[in-house]
VOVO-469498 format. One record per residue (C-alpha): residue in three letters; x, y, z; residue number from 1. Coordinates in steps of 0.05 Angstrom, whole numbers, plus 5000, padded with zeros to 4 digits. Last residue first. Layout:
VOVO-469498
atom r = ALA, x = X, y = Y, z = Z, k = NUM $
...
***
This chain:
VOVO-469498
atom r = VAL, x = 5088, y = 4705, z = 5410, k = 257 $
atom r = ALA, x = 5122, y = 4692, z = 5476, k = 256 $
atom r = LYS, x = 5077, y = 4707, z = 5535, k = 255 $
atom r = GLY, x = 5083, y = 4762, z = 5586, k = 254 $
atom r = ASP, x = 5020, y = 4798, z = 5564, k = 253 $
atom r = ASN, x = 5065, y = 4853, z = 5537, k = 252 $
atom r = THR, x = 5093, y = 4807, z = 5484, k = 251 $
atom r = VAL, x = 5158, y = 4769, z = 5493, k = 250 $
atom r = GLY, x = 5230, y = 4773, z = 5469, k = 249 $
atom r = THR, x = 5231, y = 4849, z = 5472, k = 248 $
atom r = ARG, x = 5298, y = 4867, z = 5439, k = 247 $
atom r = TYR, x = 5300, y = 4804, z = 5396, k = 246 $
atom r = LYS, x = 5229, y = 4816, z = 5371, k = 245 $
atom r = ALA, x = 5246, y = 4888, z = 5351, k = 244 $
atom r = VAL, x = 5309, y = 4863, z = 5316, k = 243 $
atom r = GLY, x = 5270, y = 4810, z = 5279, k = 242 $
atom r = ILE, x = 5217, y = 4861, z = 5258, k = 241 $
atom r = ILE, x = 5272, y = 4906, z = 5230, k = 240 $
atom r = LEU, x = 5305, y = 4847, z = 5194, k = 239 $
atom r = LEU, x = 5238, y = 4826, z = 5165, k = 238 $
atom r = SER, x = 5226, y = 4897, z = 5141, k = 237 $
atom r = ILE, x = 5295, y = 4898, z = 5109, k = 236 $
atom r = VAL, x = 5285, y = 4834, z = 5070, k = 235 $
atom r = ILE, x = 5213, y = 4849, z = 5049, k = 234 $
atom r = PHE, x = 5231, y = 4920, z = 5027, k = 233 $
atom r = ILE, x = 5291, y = 4896, z = 4986, k = 232 $
atom r = VAL, x = 5246, y = 4845, z = 4950, k = 231 $
atom r = VAL, x = 5194, y = 4898, z = 4936, k = 230 $
atom r = GLY, x = 5245, y = 4948, z = 4911, k = 229 $
atom r = ALA, x = 5273, y = 4897, z = 4863, k = 228 $
atom r = ALA, x = 5207, y = 4873, z = 4835, k = 227 $
atom r = TYR, x = 5190, y = 4935, z = 4795, k = 226 $
atom r = ASN, x = 5263, y = 4943, z = 4776, k = 225 $
atom r = TRP, x = 5261, y = 4874, z = 4743, k = 224 $
atom r = ILE, x = 5222, y = 4902, z = 4684, k = 223 $
atom r = HIS, x = 5274, y = 4954, z = 4667, k = 222 $
atom r = MET, x = 5271, y = 5028, z = 4680, k = 221 $
atom r = ALA, x = 5323, y = 5083, z = 4675, k = 220 $
atom r = SER, x = 5315, y = 5095, z = 4600, k = 219 $
atom r = PRO, x = 5241, y = 5107, z = 4608, k = 218 $
atom r = THR, x = 5251, y = 5164, z = 4658, k = 217 $
atom r = LEU, x = 5229, y = 5148, z = 4728, k = 216 $
atom r = ARG, x = 5161, y = 5146, z = 4762, k = 215 $
atom r = ASN, x = 5124, y = 5114, z = 4704, k = 214 $
atom r = LEU, x = 5075, y = 5080, z = 4751, k = 213 $
atom r = VAL, x = 5089, y = 5088, z = 4825, k = 212 $
atom r = TYR, x = 5088, y = 5016, z = 4854, k = 211 $
atom r = SER, x = 5159, y = 4991, z = 4846, k = 210 $
atom r = THR, x = 5191, y = 5059, z = 4840, k = 209 $
atom r = MET, x = 5166, y = 5074, z = 4910, k = 208 $
atom r = ILE, x = 5200, y = 5011, z = 4935, k = 207 $
atom r = SER, x = 5266, y = 5041, z = 4912, k = 206 $
atom r = TYR, x = 5314, y = 5001, z = 4867, k = 205 $
atom r = GLN, x = 5305, y = 5047, z = 4807, k = 204 $
atom r = PRO, x = 5325, y = 5105, z = 4851, k = 203 $
atom r = ILE, x = 5398, y = 5084, z = 4846, k = 202 $
atom r = GLN, x = 5434, y = 5151, z = 4848, k = 201 $
atom r = LEU, x = 5464, y = 5138, z = 4917, k = 200 $
atom r = THR, x = 5429, y = 5200, z = 4943, k = 199 $
atom r = GLY, x = 5364, y = 5179, z = 4909, k = 198 $
atom r = THR, x = 5370, y = 5109, z = 4938, k = 197 $
atom r = ILE, x = 5380, y = 5138, z = 5007, k = 196 $
atom r = LEU, x = 5325, y = 5189, z = 5004, k = 195 $
atom r = ASN, x = 5275, y = 5140, z = 4976, k = 194 $
atom r = GLU, x = 5294, y = 5090, z = 5029, k = 193 $
atom r = ALA, x = 5284, y = 5141, z = 5084, k = 192 $
atom r = MET, x = 5216, y = 5163, z = 5056, k = 191 $
atom r = CYS, x = 5192, y = 5092, z = 5044, k = 190 $
atom r = TYR, x = 5215, y = 5069, z = 5112, k = 189 $
atom r = ILE, x = 5182, y = 5128, z = 5146, k = 188 $
atom r = PHE, x = 5116, y = 5112, z = 5111, k = 187 $
atom r = PRO, x = 5120, y = 5038, z = 5132, k = 186 $
atom r = ALA, x = 5137, y = 5060, z = 5204, k = 185 $
atom r = ILE, x = 5080, y = 5110, z = 5209, k = 184 $
atom r = MET, x = 5029, y = 5065, z = 5243, k = 183 $
atom r = ILE, x = 5080, y = 5029, z = 5288, k = 182 $
atom r = VAL, x = 5115, y = 5093, z = 5309, k = 181 $
atom r = PHE, x = 5049, y = 5123, z = 5332, k = 180 $
atom r = ILE, x = 5029, y = 5059, z = 5367, k = 179 $
atom r = ASN, x = 5092, y = 5060, z = 5410, k = 178 $
atom r = ASP, x = 5099, y = 4995, z = 5449, k = 177 $
atom r = MET, x = 5136, y = 4952, z = 5398, k = 176 $
atom r = PHE, x = 5137, y = 4876, z = 5392, k = 175 $
atom r = LEU, x = 5072, y = 4851, z = 5363, k = 174 $
atom r = SER, x = 5055, y = 4917, z = 5330, k = 173 $
atom r = LEU, x = 5120, y = 4914, z = 5291, k = 172 $
atom r = GLY, x = 5097, y = 4853, z = 5252, k = 171 $
atom r = TYR, x = 5029, y = 4884, z = 5241, k = 170 $
atom r = GLY, x = 5061, y = 4947, z = 5211, k = 169 $
atom r = PHE, x = 5103, y = 4905, z = 5164, k = 168 $
atom r = ALA, x = 5042, y = 4864, z = 5143, k = 167 $
atom r = VAL, x = 5006, y = 4930, z = 5128, k = 166 $
atom r = PHE, x = 5062, y = 4954, z = 5083, k = 165 $
atom r = LEU, x = 5064, y = 4886, z = 5049, k = 164 $
atom r = SER, x = 4990, y = 4892, z = 5035, k = 163 $
atom r = ALA, x = 5004, y = 4957, z = 4999, k = 162 $
atom r = VAL, x = 5053, y = 4923, z = 4952, k = 161 $
atom r = ILE, x = 5000, y = 4871, z = 4934, k = 160 $
atom r = SER, x = 4947, y = 4925, z = 4925, k = 159 $
atom r = LYS, x = 4992, y = 4963, z = 4878, k = 158 $
atom r = TRP, x = 5002, y = 4901, z = 4836, k = 157 $
atom r = ILE, x = 4927, y = 4889, z = 4833, k = 156 $
atom r = CYS, x = 4917, y = 4962, z = 4812, k = 155 $
atom r = TRP, x = 4969, y = 4951, z = 4757, k = 154 $
atom r = ILE, x = 4929, y = 4892, z = 4729, k = 153 $
atom r = PHE, x = 4865, y = 4933, z = 4727, k = 152 $
atom r = GLY, x = 4902, y = 4992, z = 4699, k = 151 $
atom r = PHE, x = 4929, y = 4950, z = 4641, k = 150 $
atom r = ILE, x = 4859, y = 4925, z = 4626, k = 149 $
atom r = VAL, x = 4829, y = 4994, z = 4633, k = 148 $
atom r = PRO, x = 4883, y = 5030, z = 4593, k = 147 $
atom r = SER, x = 4886, y = 4981, z = 4535, k = 146 $
atom r = GLU, x = 4920, y = 5018, z = 4477, k = 145 $
atom r = ALA, x = 4958, y = 5073, z = 4514, k = 144 $
atom r = GLN, x = 4978, y = 5035, z = 4576, k = 143 $
atom r = TYR, x = 4991, y = 4972, z = 4536, k = 142 $
atom r = ARG, x = 5039, y = 5008, z = 4491, k = 141 $
atom r = GLY, x = 5072, y = 5041, z = 4550, k = 140 $
atom r = PHE, x = 5090, y = 4975, z = 4584, k = 139 $
atom r = LEU, x = 5159, y = 5005, z = 4596, k = 138 $
atom r = TYR, x = 5154, y = 5077, z = 4577, k = 137 $
atom r = ALA, x = 5164, y = 5113, z = 4511, k = 136 $
atom r = SER, x = 5093, y = 5098, z = 4488, k = 135 $
atom r = LEU, x = 5064, y = 5137, z = 4546, k = 134 $
atom r = TYR, x = 5087, y = 5206, z = 4524, k = 133 $
atom r = SER, x = 5026, y = 5220, z = 4482, k = 132 $
atom r = ARG, x = 5024, y = 5275, z = 4430, k = 131 $
atom r = GLU, x = 4959, y = 5299, z = 4400, k = 130 $
atom r = SER, x = 4946, y = 5339, z = 4462, k = 129 $
atom r = PRO, x = 4881, y = 5354, z = 4498, k = 128 $
atom r = CYS, x = 4881, y = 5414, z = 4545, k = 127 $
atom r = SER, x = 4815, y = 5414, z = 4582, k = 126 $
atom r = PRO, x = 4818, y = 5339, z = 4589, k = 125 $
atom r = THR, x = 4750, y = 5304, z = 4591, k = 124 $
atom r = LEU, x = 4738, y = 5260, z = 4651, k = 123 $
atom r = LEU, x = 4683, y = 5208, z = 4656, k = 122 $
atom r = TYR, x = 4707, y = 5145, z = 4621, k = 121 $
atom r = VAL, x = 4783, y = 5141, z = 4630, k = 120 $
atom r = SER, x = 4791, y = 5184, z = 4691, k = 119 $
atom r = PHE, x = 4732, y = 5158, z = 4731, k = 118 $
atom r = LEU, x = 4749, y = 5086, z = 4711, k = 117 $
atom r = LEU, x = 4820, y = 5096, z = 4737, k = 116 $
atom r = GLY, x = 4796, y = 5129, z = 4802, k = 115 $
atom r = ILE, x = 4750, y = 5070, z = 4814, k = 114 $
atom r = PHE, x = 4810, y = 5024, z = 4801, k = 113 $
atom r = TYR, x = 4855, y = 5061, z = 4849, k = 112 $
atom r = MET, x = 4807, y = 5060, z = 4908, k = 111 $
atom r = LEU, x = 4781, y = 4991, z = 4893, k = 110 $
atom r = PHE, x = 4850, y = 4959, z = 4890, k = 109 $
atom r = VAL, x = 4874, y = 4996, z = 4952, k = 108 $
atom r = MET, x = 4814, y = 4975, z = 4994, k = 107 $
atom r = ILE, x = 4817, y = 4903, z = 4971, k = 106 $
atom r = ALA, x = 4891, y = 4897, z = 4988, k = 105 $
atom r = ALA, x = 4880, y = 4930, z = 5056, k = 104 $
atom r = LEU, x = 4822, y = 4884, z = 5070, k = 103 $
atom r = LEU, x = 4864, y = 4823, z = 5055, k = 102 $
atom r = VAL, x = 4924, y = 4846, z = 5096, k = 101 $
atom r = GLY, x = 4879, y = 4863, z = 5155, k = 100 $
atom r = ALA, x = 4842, y = 4797, z = 5153, k = 99 $
atom r = GLY, x = 4906, y = 4757, z = 5148, k = 98 $
atom r = ILE, x = 4939, y = 4795, z = 5204, k = 97 $
atom r = GLN, x = 4880, y = 4785, z = 5251, k = 96 $
atom r = ALA, x = 4873, y = 4712, z = 5232, k = 95 $
atom r = LEU, x = 4948, y = 4701, z = 5241, k = 94 $
atom r = ILE, x = 4943, y = 4732, z = 5311, k = 93 $
atom r = TYR, x = 4884, y = 4688, z = 5330, k = 92 $
atom r = ALA, x = 4918, y = 4624, z = 5304, k = 91 $
atom r = ARG, x = 4982, y = 4640, z = 5342, k = 90 $
atom r = ARG, x = 4944, y = 4654, z = 5406, k = 89 $
atom r = SER, x = 4911, y = 4586, z = 5401, k = 88 $
atom r = THR, x = 4836, y = 4584, z = 5410, k = 87 $
atom r = ARG, x = 4784, y = 4590, z = 5466, k = 86 $
atom r = VAL, x = 4829, y = 4606, z = 5525, k = 85 $
atom r = ALA, x = 4881, y = 4636, z = 5479, k = 84 $
atom r = ALA, x = 4836, y = 4697, z = 5469, k = 83 $
atom r = TYR, x = 4851, y = 4715, z = 5542, k = 82 $
atom r = TYR, x = 4925, y = 4723, z = 5528, k = 81 $
atom r = LEU, x = 4914, y = 4761, z = 5463, k = 80 $
atom r = PHE, x = 4867, y = 4808, z = 5501, k = 79 $
atom r = GLY, x = 4924, y = 4832, z = 5545, k = 78 $
atom r = ASP, x = 4903, y = 4904, z = 5535, k = 77 $
atom r = LYS, x = 4969, y = 4921, z = 5501, k = 76 $
atom r = ARG, x = 4964, y = 4861, z = 5455, k = 75 $
atom r = LYS, x = 4893, y = 4877, z = 5436, k = 74 $
atom r = MET, x = 4911, y = 4950, z = 5425, k = 73 $
atom r = PHE, x = 4969, y = 4932, z = 5379, k = 72 $
atom r = LEU, x = 4927, y = 4883, z = 5338, k = 71 $
atom r = PHE, x = 4874, y = 4936, z = 5324, k = 70 $
atom r = ALA, x = 4922, y = 4993, z = 5312, k = 69 $
atom r = THR, x = 4952, y = 4960, z = 5250, k = 68 $
atom r = PHE, x = 4888, y = 4966, z = 5209, k = 67 $
atom r = PRO, x = 4861, y = 5035, z = 5191, k = 66 $
atom r = ILE, x = 4927, y = 5072, z = 5197, k = 65 $
atom r = SER, x = 4972, y = 5026, z = 5156, k = 64 $
atom r = VAL, x = 4937, y = 5029, z = 5089, k = 63 $
atom r = ILE, x = 4933, y = 5104, z = 5081, k = 62 $
atom r = LEU, x = 5000, y = 5115, z = 5115, k = 61 $
atom r = PRO, x = 5039, y = 5071, z = 5066, k = 60 $
atom r = LEU, x = 4998, y = 5102, z = 5009, k = 59 $
atom r = PHE, x = 5017, y = 5174, z = 5026, k = 58 $
atom r = PHE, x = 5062, y = 5187, z = 4966, k = 57 $
atom r = ASP, x = 5020, y = 5143, z = 4920, k = 56 $
atom r = ILE, x = 4958, y = 5184, z = 4938, k = 55 $
atom r = VAL, x = 4993, y = 5248, z = 4918, k = 54 $
atom r = THR, x = 5018, y = 5220, z = 4852, k = 53 $
atom r = CYS, x = 4955, y = 5182, z = 4834, k = 52 $
atom r = GLY, x = 4926, y = 5242, z = 4797, k = 51 $
atom r = GLY, x = 4984, y = 5244, z = 4748, k = 50 $
atom r = ILE, x = 4976, y = 5170, z = 4730, k = 49 $
atom r = TRP, x = 4900, y = 5177, z = 4727, k = 48 $
atom r = MET, x = 4903, y = 5238, z = 4682, k = 47 $
atom r = GLU, x = 4955, y = 5204, z = 4638, k = 46 $
atom r = LEU, x = 4906, y = 5146, z = 4629, k = 45 $
atom r = ASN, x = 4863, y = 5193, z = 4588, k = 44 $
atom r = ASP, x = 4916, y = 5195, z = 4534, k = 43 $
atom r = GLY, x = 4949, y = 5256, z = 4504, k = 42 $
atom r = ILE, x = 4935, y = 5304, z = 4562, k = 41 $
atom r = ALA, x = 4964, y = 5373, z = 4569, k = 40 $
atom r = THR, x = 4957, y = 5390, z = 4643, k = 39 $
atom r = ASN, x = 4915, y = 5441, z = 4681, k = 38 $
atom r = GLN, x = 4844, y = 5416, z = 4680, k = 37 $
atom r = SER, x = 4853, y = 5341, z = 4673, k = 36 $
atom r = ILE, x = 4905, y = 5342, z = 4729, k = 35 $
atom r = MET, x = 4853, y = 5375, z = 4775, k = 34 $
atom r = TYR, x = 4803, y = 5322, z = 4757, k = 33 $
atom r = CYS, x = 4852, y = 5266, z = 4773, k = 32 $
atom r = SER, x = 4866, y = 5298, z = 4841, k = 31 $
atom r = ILE, x = 4792, y = 5303, z = 4855, k = 30 $
atom r = CYS, x = 4783, y = 5230, z = 4836, k = 29 $
atom r = LEU, x = 4840, y = 5210, z = 4881, k = 28 $
atom r = ALA, x = 4814, y = 5249, z = 4941, k = 27 $
atom r = ILE, x = 4745, y = 5219, z = 4933, k = 26 $
atom r = THR, x = 4774, y = 5149, z = 4928, k = 25 $
atom r = GLY, x = 4818, y = 5159, z = 4989, k = 24 $
atom r = ALA, x = 4762, y = 5186, z = 5032, k = 23 $
atom r = THR, x = 4714, y = 5130, z = 5012, k = 22 $
atom r = LEU, x = 4767, y = 5076, z = 5020, k = 21 $
atom r = MET, x = 4789, y = 5104, z = 5087, k = 20 $
atom r = ILE, x = 4718, y = 5104, z = 5114, k = 19 $
atom r = ALA, x = 4704, y = 5034, z = 5086, k = 18 $
atom r = MET, x = 4768, y = 5006, z = 5118, k = 17 $
atom r = PRO, x = 4751, y = 5039, z = 5184, k = 16 $
atom r = VAL, x = 4683, y = 5005, z = 5181, k = 15 $
atom r = ILE, x = 4707, y = 4936, z = 5157, k = 14 $
atom r = MET, x = 4759, y = 4927, z = 5211, k = 13 $
atom r = GLU, x = 4719, y = 4892, z = 5265, k = 12 $
atom r = LYS, x = 4677, y = 4852, z = 5216, k = 11 $
atom r = ILE, x = 4740, y = 4829, z = 5181, k = 10 $
atom r = ALA, x = 4768, y = 4803, z = 5247, k = 9 $
atom r = ASN, x = 4705, y = 4763, z = 5259, k = 8 $
atom r = ALA, x = 4710, y = 4732, z = 5190, k = 7 $
atom r = VAL, x = 4783, y = 4715, z = 5200, k = 6 $
atom r = LEU, x = 4768, y = 4681, z = 5266, k = 5 $
atom r = ARG, x = 4712, y = 4641, z = 5235, k = 4 $
atom r = ASN, x = 4757, y = 4621, z = 5177, k = 3 $
atom r = ASN, x = 4810, y = 4592, z = 5223, k = 2 $
atom r = MET, x = 4877, y = 4592, z = 5186, k = 1 $
***
């Protein structure tokens, strides 16, 4: 991958990334504060887990909106065709996707980790409890005893999952003509999959279960459930992108991708 192309792509996307990071971090900290004021808290990490609920729900939108539109607009404007004069179209597209995926991962990690530090070190629960529910969960011991270290690792995991949402949006942006559908596609997938797995009574295989900490009851979770939703998402998203590519065959500039 051409480092110069990646650097240029990062410069293009850094401003919307910073705006979304700031807005998301503020919203997360406010949510954690509200949890600290109206919920019985046994461990400070519980405020972060509860505060993440709203952000987790909208995460596919949060990471898709700032990045996927760039590649779509360049394809629609025919810029990908003219970019091929100085470099290969494939290299340019990979640089755009690589930069977007990287920035999305960094944005998500910083957003959640800043919220974690805010909850653990700055918030004081209004309703402290001597009883903690964390120990019953998978990885609960580490959550209670080493909240920052565990949270650091979990934020990395969240950023990896979020980068997959962005990659899915980028894949669709190469073959679809509706920017609205492209930006909300990861969110729609999560909502539809969550509904289907819930209806089939297998929510442990949902992508939301993969990145929402302690989402299900302790008895329903096993370590492989965190990976299952991700694997299913990758397979289905690749199939969706494949179908979109098959239906179009070429990009709007008249050239095969």
